[in-house]
C-alpha positions as CSV (number, residue, x, y, z in Angstrom):
1,X,-111.1,-106.2,101.4
2,X,-109.8,-106.6,104.6
3,X,-110.3,-110.3,107.0
4,X,-112.0,-112.0,103.9
5,X,-111.4,-115.6,104.4
6,X,-109.5,-116.6,101.0
7,X,-110.4,-119.3,98.5
8,X,-108.2,-122.5,98.2
9,X,-108.2,-125.3,95.8
10,X,-107.0,-129.1,96.0
11,X,-105.9,-131.2,92.9
12,X,-108.0,-134.2,92.7
13,X,-106.9,-137.6,91.0
14,X,-106.9,-138.3,87.3
15,X,-110.1,-139.8,85.8
16,X,-110.9,-141.9,83.0
17,X,-107.1,-142.4,82.1
18,X,-106.8,-143.9,78.4
19,X,-103.9,-144.3,76.1
20,X,-104.2,-140.6,74.8
21,X,-106.0,-138.8,77.1
22,X,-107.3,-138.3,80.8
23,X,-109.7,-136.1,82.8
24,X,-108.3,-134.0,85.6
25,X,-110.4,-132.6,88.7
26,X,-110.0,-129.9,91.1
27,X,-112.1,-128.9,94.3
28,X,-112.5,-125.4,95.2
29,X,-113.1,-123.6,98.6
30,X,-114.4,-120.1,98.2
31,X,-114.5,-118.9,101.7
32,X,-115.8,-115.0,101.6
33,X,-115.0,-114.7,97.6
34,X,-118.0,-115.8,95.1
35,X,-115.9,-116.4,91.8
36,X,-111.9,-117.2,91.1
37,X,-110.0,-117.7,88.2
38,X,-108.8,-121.6,87.9
39,X,-106.7,-123.7,85.4
40,X,-104.5,-126.8,85.3
41,X,-100.8,-127.1,84.4
42,X,-99.5,-130.4,83.6
43,X,-96.1,-131.9,82.2
44,X,-94.5,-135.1,81.1
45,X,-93.1,-136.6,84.7
46,X,-90.0,-134.1,85.3
47,X,-90.5,-131.8,81.8
48,X,-91.8,-128.5,81.2
49,X,-94.8,-127.4,82.3
50,X,-97.7,-126.4,79.7
51,X,-100.7,-124.6,81.1
52,X,-104.4,-125.1,80.3
53,X,-106.3,-121.7,79.3
54,X,-107.3,-119.7,82.8
55,X,-111.5,-120.4,83.4
56,X,-112.1,-117.0,84.4
57,X,-114.8,-116.0,86.9
58,X,-115.6,-119.6,88.3
59,X,-118.4,-120.4,90.5
60,X,-118.6,-123.9,90.8
61,X,-117.1,-126.2,93.8
62,X,-115.9,-129.0,90.9
63,X,-113.7,-127.9,87.9
64,X,-112.7,-130.6,85.6
65,X,-110.4,-130.5,82.3
66,X,-109.5,-133.4,80.0
67,X,-106.2,-133.2,78.6
68,X,-106.0,-134.8,74.6
69,X,-103.2,-136.1,72.4
70,X,-100.9,-137.6,75.0
71,X,-98.5,-140.1,74.5
72,X,-99.2,-143.8,75.5
73,X,-97.5,-145.5,78.5
74,X,-95.9,-142.0,80.1
75,X,-96.4,-140.6,83.2
76,X,-97.9,-137.2,83.4
77,X,-97.9,-134.6,86.1
78,X,-100.4,-132.2,87.0
79,X,-101.5,-129.2,89.1
80,X,-104.7,-127.3,89.8
81,X,-104.2,-123.3,90.5
82,X,-106.2,-120.6,91.8
83,X,-106.3,-117.0,91.2
84,X,-107.9,-113.8,92.8
85,X,-107.2,-110.9,93.8
86,X,-104.0,-110.9,91.8
87,X,-102.8,-114.0,94.0
88,X,-102.0,-117.4,92.6
89,X,-102.7,-120.3,94.7
90,X,-101.5,-123.8,93.6
91,X,-102.8,-127.3,94.8
92,X,-101.0,-130.3,95.3
93,X,-98.9,-132.0,92.0
94,X,-100.5,-135.1,91.4
95,X,-99.9,-137.9,88.7
96,X,-101.3,-140.5,86.5
97,X,-100.0,-143.2,83.6
98,X,-101.6,-143.7,80.5
99,X,-102.2,-146.9,79.3
100,X,-100.2,-148.7,76.9
101,X,-101.5,-149.8,73.5
102,X,-104.3,-152.5,73.8
103,X,-104.5,-151.3,77.7
104,X,-107.8,-150.1,77.5
105,X,-110.6,-148.1,75.1
106,X,-109.0,-144.9,73.5
107,X,-111.7,-141.9,74.0
108,X,-111.7,-139.0,71.6
109,X,-114.1,-136.7,73.5
110,X,-113.1,-133.6,74.8
111,X,-115.2,-132.4,78.2
112,X,-114.6,-129.0,79.5
113,X,-116.1,-127.1,82.5
114,X,-118.3,-130.2,83.2
115,X,-119.6,-130.3,86.7
116,X,-119.9,-133.0,88.7
117,X,-120.8,-133.3,92.6
118,X,-117.8,-134.3,94.9
119,X,-118.9,-137.5,96.5
120,X,-117.7,-140.1,98.5
121,X,-119.3,-143.6,98.9
122,X,-119.2,-146.9,101.1
123,X,-120.1,-150.6,99.7
124,X,-120.6,-153.6,101.8
125,X,-121.7,-156.6,101.2
126,X,-124.6,-157.7,103.7
127,X,-125.5,-161.3,104.5
128,X,-128.6,-161.6,102.2
129,X,-125.6,-161.2,99.5
130,X,-126.4,-157.7,98.5
131,X,-124.6,-154.7,98.1
132,X,-125.4,-151.6,100.7
133,X,-124.2,-148.5,99.4
134,X,-124.2,-145.5,101.6
135,X,-123.6,-142.3,100.4
136,X,-120.7,-140.6,103.1
137,X,-120.5,-137.0,101.6
138,X,-121.4,-134.8,98.7
139,X,-124.5,-133.4,97.2
140,X,-128.0,-135.0,96.6
141,X,-128.6,-136.8,93.3
142,X,-131.9,-137.4,92.1
143,X,-132.8,-141.1,91.0
144,X,-132.8,-140.1,87.1
145,X,-129.5,-138.7,87.5
146,X,-127.3,-141.9,88.4
147,X,-126.7,-145.5,87.4
148,X,-124.6,-148.3,88.4
149,X,-122.9,-151.4,87.7
150,X,-120.8,-153.8,89.3
151,X,-117.5,-155.0,88.3
152,X,-114.5,-157.5,88.6
153,X,-111.2,-157.5,87.9
154,X,-112.1,-158.9,84.4
155,X,-114.4,-155.9,83.7
156,X,-118.0,-155.4,84.2
157,X,-120.4,-158.0,85.8
158,X,-123.4,-156.1,85.2
159,X,-124.9,-153.7,82.8
160,X,-125.5,-149.8,83.7
161,X,-128.9,-149.8,85.7
162,X,-131.0,-146.6,86.3
163,X,-130.4,-145.7,90.1
164,X,-134.5,-145.9,91.5
165,X,-133.8,-143.6,94.8
166,X,-131.9,-140.3,95.1
167,X,-128.4,-140.5,96.4
168,X,-128.5,-138.5,99.8
169,X,-125.6,-137.9,102.3
170,X,-126.0,-139.9,104.9
171,X,-128.6,-142.7,103.6
172,X,-127.9,-145.9,102.6
173,X,-129.9,-148.2,99.5
174,X,-129.6,-151.7,98.5
175,X,-128.0,-153.1,95.2
176,X,-129.5,-156.4,94.7
177,X,-126.5,-158.6,93.2
178,X,-127.2,-161.7,94.8
179,X,-127.0,-163.9,91.8
180,X,-123.7,-162.7,90.7
181,X,-122.4,-163.0,94.6
182,X,-123.8,-166.8,94.4
183,X,-122.2,-167.2,91.1
184,X,-118.8,-166.5,92.2
185,X,-118.4,-163.3,89.7
186,X,-118.8,-160.7,92.2
187,X,-117.2,-160.4,95.9
188,X,-115.3,-158.6,98.3
189,X,-112.6,-156.5,96.9
190,X,-114.8,-156.2,93.7
191,X,-116.2,-152.4,92.6
192,X,-119.4,-150.9,92.4
193,X,-119.4,-148.3,89.6
194,X,-121.4,-145.2,89.6
195,X,-122.1,-142.9,86.9
196,X,-123.5,-139.5,87.3
197,X,-125.4,-139.3,84.3
198,X,-125.3,-135.5,83.3
199,X,-121.4,-135.3,83.4
200,X,-120.7,-138.7,82.8
201,X,-118.3,-139.2,85.1
202,X,-118.0,-142.5,87.2
203,X,-117.0,-143.1,90.9
204,X,-115.3,-146.3,92.0
205,X,-116.5,-148.0,95.3
206,X,-114.9,-151.0,96.4
207,X,-116.8,-153.6,98.1
208,X,-115.9,-154.3,101.8
209,X,-117.4,-157.1,104.0
């Protein structure tokens, strides 16, 4: 087992944070290994660590787990952990703050081990007042597996619309939001939210000029 490239883990950001729950993410690089054990540990900031049960023999590049029964308006810290060949490798420690009462919808569903692609996007407002969405990195998502909507600081501007083309790294497509731009409800600094339908995970992309 000498000269094998070791695996590593990166703690991602917390997503879908509500008053009582948050979806934790981690990204795994396997090196010369095919599978590893992964888990999260978490705590209220400065407190004692709690451990999510280890997910053994994990083989996907992205690992997620939802924390539930959290307290509103509290700051929590979390860290992804990877285990292989008797060694434990930690990711970065990150934090999030749960919403205060009335600050958003509370979600009670528990999602464990749901796979979603690690993606990055840019969104640029064109001279035709449309949004040019470019896939910077990630995997190809087929047309039927994603949808999008536009949002401003007050919330959704459009309902979710189905993606009619695949999302392919290095390629761009146009989202027609011109009516909302002309109407003043959408512009630079607002958001395009992309939802990966199989996992319901969403990506938040800020519109630039």
